[in-house]
Phi, psi and omega in degrees: 000124181282170186297318181296316180299313180297318181296315180296318180295319179295314180297315181295321180296324178294314178297319180292323177297315178296323178299310181294329179293327184259358184287323185195178176301145181291140174274168175301320181297315179298313181298321177300319179293321181294335179267001183279162178295331180297311180290323177300319177294321177299315180292323176296324177296319176296321181295339179286346176273118187310319182291344183248357188304307185298312183290321180292319179293327177295320179292320176301318181294318181289329175295320177296320179293326179298327180297338182270352179286151185302314177224088190304314185294314180296322178295317179291327175297318178296320177300314181301313181298317181294318185283316192251341189252001179274189178285162188294340180281326184249005180220185180238081181303127187277049183235132181301323183303321182298326185262348183247349180264153181295326183269352179069025182265165176283159171056050177260209186301321180299322177296315180297320179294317180293321177301317180294320180295318179299318179292318181300322183261011176054045178251116182260117182248004186296333181278352182249328187228146174247020183260161172302155189296339181266017172295142184304322181296322180289321178297319180290322176299316178300316180299318178300318178293321179297320179298314182294335177297341176302325184290346176272354183291139183252005179207164177298325180295321180291322177297315180298320179296321179290320175301320180296321177298317180297315181297317179297320180296315179300314184288321189269332188239346180242301185290347178286350179221348184298325180298314178294321178298316180300315180298320180293318178298317179298324178293329186266340189261100181288324181283316173111355182295306183290330174298320179292321178299313183289326175297318177295319178302311181298316180297318181291317180298321178294316179297317181295319178297318179297319179296315179298320179298320177297317180295332183273345180290000000 
């Protein structure tokens, strides 16, 4: 496996992991994996990157604390519902439209833009999600797919063009609202698991955008 292939696969896997974590309440299987040595090693690897150290270590800590709760999965399911499924005043709706539109409503311009991007890149998410296209999980899933399209590139120019698409997507469709979303999640999450996940997401997206910008210079 060459360096570019490995890098693209690793980056896409991180986005997909974050996507599944934020898509819905955790299943027993998911929680079991998060408590496994494999995921712990994965998070420790992220923590070794200076830009991700604080957020990754915070997530490791909250996962350890979750193990001490009486019924960890049910408690985290309740947290998810409280944080993401309530009204916009008392929760953090995981939709770009809520944070980027003047009225704070669902299915605004960000939704229309994401719908167009999914169609443009022939990415069908209807079998995986029943949410509007600007849900954070769908955006992260899309980013993972966009990264893997790099491997279909047949020239340096094509690779560079794909990197430019990725950078533009991060800047225009994710980082333009993730900061506000993170603050809202932190306000709503008393236990801290999802706040740690979103903090790690923001740190990674910023780091990834910076790396892409360097590659494009």
